[in-house]
N, C-alpha and C positions, 0 to 999 in steps of 0.2 A: 306155225302156233302162236299164238298168243295166251300169256298168263297173265291175267293181271291181280299181281301179288297183294294190291292194297289198291284205294284211294291213290287217285293220281300219280297211279308209278304201275308204269307197262313194260311186261317182257315180255318180247316177243324172241321166236327161236328159230331158224328156217333150216332142215340140215342138206348141206351138201358135201358130194366128194368129188366133187369140180376140180377144188382147188386144194393145195397143199396145207394152206396157213389155215387159223382161223381170224376171224375181228368180230372186235365187240364194239357198238359204238355207243354213247350214253347221250343223250339230248333235255338236255334244259331249254323248257317253250316256254315265254309268256308273252303277253300280247303286247305289240311296238309302244313305244314308250320317248318321245324328246328329252326325258331324262336320264335314263337309265344305258342309251347305246355305248357313249365313254368308257363309262366303268365296265358293264359286259367284255367289251375289247382288251380293255386289262386287266380283266379277271383272267379269261383264255390265254392272254398270255403268262402269266403268273400261273397258272394251275399248269402249262407246256412246259415250264422249265423249272421248277421248285417247287418242294416239298418241306415238311419240316427236317424229315430222314434226307433227302436230299436235295440240302438249301445249295447248290451250286449246278450250272449246267451242264461241268464235267461229270458229277457224280450223275445225273440223270443220263445223258450217256452213257459213263460206267457200265450203269444196272441193266441197261437195255441190250448193250452189248453181253454181258452176261447173262442176258438172258435168250440167248441166241439171235442175235441183230434186230430184236424185236421192234414196231415202228412205233412212235408213238406222238400224238401231234392233238390239235384242237381249232376248231375255226368256227368262225359267226356267220350266218345266214338268214335271209329270210324266207317266210313261205305264206305267203299273202300278209295279212296285218300281224304276226305273229314272229316275234324274235326266236332263234336257235342258237344256243351253244353247242356245240360238236365235239366232244372227247372221242379217240379211236384210237382203238392200240390193235395189232396186227403179228401175230405171231405164228411161227412153225406149230405143223400139231405133231401132239406127243408123238404118237406112231411113226413119224419120220427122225424121231431121233435116238442118240446112243443111249444102252442103259434105261429103259425105259424113264426117264426124265419127266419128271414132274412139272411141268410150265406152266400147265394151266393154274396150278396154288401159286407158284413166283407170279402170274400175272396179275391174279385177281389180288392178292397183298398188294402190287405194286398200284395198280388202281387205285383200292383204296386208302393207301398213301397219299395219292398225289391228289385222289381226290376231298377227302374227309382231314389231309391233316394238311393243311396249307404252310407253308412258310411265316410265321407274324411273329412282329418281334411288339411286347406291350399292345398283343387283339388286332394288329397292323402290320403291314406287309413293311420290311425295310424301306426305308425312306430313299437309301443311296439307291438302292438295286430299282425301287419303284420307279426314281425321275429317270434313270435310263434307261424305261423300257419304254415308258411315258412318251420323251423327246424322240426315239425310236420310230413313235408312232405317229406325233406330230411329223416328222420326217417325210414318212411315207405318205402321209395323207397330204401333207404341202408337194408332194411331187406328183402323186397323182394327179394333179387339178393342173398340171403342165401339161396332161396328155390332153389334146385337145377335145379326142373322141369322148375320151370319159367325162370331162367338162360338160361337153354339149349334153351328153345324156342322161348327164344330171340335173342340167338347166333345165333338159325338156319334162322332167321329172316333176321339179319346183315349178310349173304352169300345171301340169295333168294333176299337181296334187295340190293346188294353193291351199284347198280347203282343209288337208289332212297332211301337215309336215313333217309327222313322223315316217308318213308312209315314203316321202322324197328325200330325207337325210340318209346318206351313205350306211350302210348297217357297220360303219366301223364309229360314226359319230361325226362330231364337227371338231373340226382344230380347236375355233376359240373355249370352246367346253370345252376340251380334253387339255387344255392350259388350264385351266382351273380347278381340275379333280384335285385330290389328296390319294395320300394312300389309307389315310382312316375312312374316306366314307366309303372307298372302293371295297376295304376290308368290311365291312356294315355290309356294303351290299350283296357283298358274297354272301355272308350268312344267311343273307334274307333268302336271296337266291335257292341255296340248298334245301331250305325249309321251305318256299312256295312256288317254285318252278313245278310246271308238268315233269315229270322224267318219261320218257322212252327209252328201253335198255334194248339192243337188238346183237343178236348173235349170229354168226353165219360161220356154217362149217360142219364137220364131222365133230358131234361134242355128244358125250354119253350124257344119260341121265345124272350122277352123279359129278359130273363135272359139272351141266349146269348148273346143279345145287349151290358149287362150291361158286360160282358167278354172282347167284342172287343171293348168297349169305356176304359176302366180301360189298355186295352193292345194293346195302340195305338202310334206303334210303326210309324216312318215317314217310308215314301215310298225309298227305295235303290234299286240298281241296282240288276241284278238276276247273282247270281254267278256259273262259270261254271260250271257245273255238272260235277263232277269225280267219280262219284259213282262208275260205271261201267267201270275200266282199265286194261284190260289185260295186264298181264306181259310177257317180253321175254326173255332168255339171253342167250348166243351164249355159255357157259362153262359150264362144274359142278362146284361149289368150294366147298371144303371137306377141314374141320379144325378137330382137335384132341387135347385137352388138359388132362391134369391128376388133379380129386381130391381125396382126403384125405375122400373116403367114400368105404363101400362095394360093393355097386348098380354102374353099369354104366347106363348110359343113350343115347341114338341111336335118332338120329331123322333123316329126310329126306325132303325133300320139293320138290315138281311136279309139273313141268307147267303144265298148264291142257288149252287150250282156249277154256272154255266153260264158261259163265256167267249167271246170273240170269237172264239175256232178250233173251239169246241163246234157239235159238227151242229143242238145244241137254241139259237143264237144270235138268229136271226133271232125265233123264237117267245118268248125274254124281252123283244127288241126293243117285239116288240107287244103283250104282256102287260103291262110298264111304260109304254104309251101308255095304255090302256084303263084301268090301275089310276089313273095320274096325271101323264104325264108328256106330255097333250096335253090343249088346250082342251077335247076333247072326252072326256075320261077321267068316269070313276064317281066316282072321289072328289070331283071339283068340280064333279058336276053333283049327286049327293046328298048330299055332306057342307055343300058350301060355298052352291051355288045354293037351292036344296031344303028343307036344314033351315036353313040359314044358323049352321051351327056353327063357319066359321073363314074369317080375313077372308082369306086365303089358304092352300090347301093343293096339294102334288103332289110326285110321285116321279122319282127320278134313279137310274138301271141303270149301274154302274161295270164295265163288261167286261170289264176287265182284272187286277180286285180279285175277280170275281165276290159283289159285293153289290150291295144295291139301298139307299137312300135315302128317309124321307119325310121331309116340311118341311111344319111348317104355322105357322100363327100363330092363335091362339083364347084364348078369357076363359079364366082358371085355373078355374071351377065346373065349366066341361066338357070338363074333363081324362077324366074315364072316359068320359064317352060320348063323345067323340072316339075313344077307342081302341078301346072296340066296334065304333064303324061303320067304322073302317080296317079291321079283321079281318073287317067283313063285307062288306064290297066286295072284300076276296080272295076272298071264301069264294065271293061269284056270281061270280068268277073260274073258280073251282076248280070250281061247278056247272056251269059255261056257262048262267048267268042271264043272257043282254045279249043286244040286240036282232042278230041279222044285220045290218041296216042298221049296228049302233055299232062292227062291227070294219069292214067293207068302208070305212065313212068315215075310220077310222082306219090304215087301210092307203092309203088317197088321200092321204092328210095327209103322212103319212109317204112316202110317193115323192116329194110335191112338195116337201115341204123338202128331200129326199137329193137331187131334182133343182137346184133353188136353187145348192146347194154349188156346182156346176159353172160359175154365175159369177162367183167368185170366185178369183183365183188363189191367194190365201193358203190357202185350204178343199182347193184341189186340190195345192199343195205337201206340204200339211196328208197326206194321203192318201198322199203321194208316198211320203213318210219315214213314215210307219207301215204301209205295204206291205210298203217294203224292210225296219224290224226286223223285222216279223211273219215274215218272209217267205212274205207271202202277197200273192195280187192278185187282185182280181174286178173284171168287168166292170161297166157301168154295167145291161145287160140282164140277167145272171142276180142281180145284187141283189135288181131289180124282180120276178123271178119267185120271188125265194126267199121274200118276201116275201107274194105273191100267190098261194102253195101253202101257208102258213100256215094252220091249221086251227081249231076252239073245242078241237078235243083238246089241239093241238098245244100250245097257250096253255095249259090246265090242267094238263097234262103238267108244265109247267117252274113255275106258279102252285103246285105243290103244293110243292113244292122248296124254298118259302120260308122260312127259318128266323128266329123272330125272335132276335138277341144285344144288343141295344144299344138301350138309351132315354135320350134329354136331356130334362129340362121345365125349362125357364126360367120359372120362373113369375112373375107381375106382383104386387108387390107391395101394388096395390089390389083382387088377387084374395086377398090372402091370408086 
């Protein structure tokens, strides 16, 4: 159920007796901005590790241990053109604890402390602590770029979203910008975020109405304007952008991005899901079978469909000398889907695999909470049975229809120097 307690603040509860734990997430949501990503990541770091009362990582850890090993953390991610900062806490349901311990009360007080009482000195984060976490994050981002798969994916994204750089940037931000921010402006941003971000509170577990009231009372965010929803915002580009770089390594990486104007809210959404799985999004896929297994032209090859921004990417590791051949083979697999030249067994097995993977998600409390959040932010809900029925109904013609919509828009080739 959803209780919209006040403007811009949403409270969702899903009753479940499947898990012995209760999980609460608090999602802060705002439109992606090139100016805020670095500060937002630093805010997440500081919320996870410090508050005014628990002003050291040790004190936070000790408090969590006293609350029967509660798990607490933060992360940042994107959904469409929205930036999300998530706070999550997981703890044992009271009924499994001795002496009728009122753990919910302790948990909600802890959450209130960590969110509303940040560790500030003269209205900013302590400079020494801030700089330590800032440098750790800088090191992490620099190490990420040493991962060539990550680097190639990022560069492909830059090509595809050349007109909208906020979509191509890492959710953690840019290293150069990260070096420039300070504790005062980050603290100012946090105060602004608390007042202006749209808030989604989600609770999963076996919780009484009185316990829910305790959670709502402690997470008492003031009303704010509803954020302009850019979760589904299909992209379009008039030209194909291509770039090649040379790198000192044996293997080359070929990544491609295609426009596909089908979103999570579209009638053809389920056909697009299956099309991606048949193309490269599953171990049964045409690209895996024909390009990697039969022709041995790729060390790895897969595809991924981004349903909120309307594009599909292909990632592959190849020998550089096979660049043109692999591109032709990729185009051929798409054509096979358009011409419906693949077996009925493949289609049915892909559907069965997708349904199995989908049902597995409900074995994870984190996945269920993620679904609750996505349904809330999209204002769209679908039950298990309908999702499975929609998958089963998709025909080869439906899949061919969405495959015809694929338009190549970006190519990034990271060529191994040994292949130059």
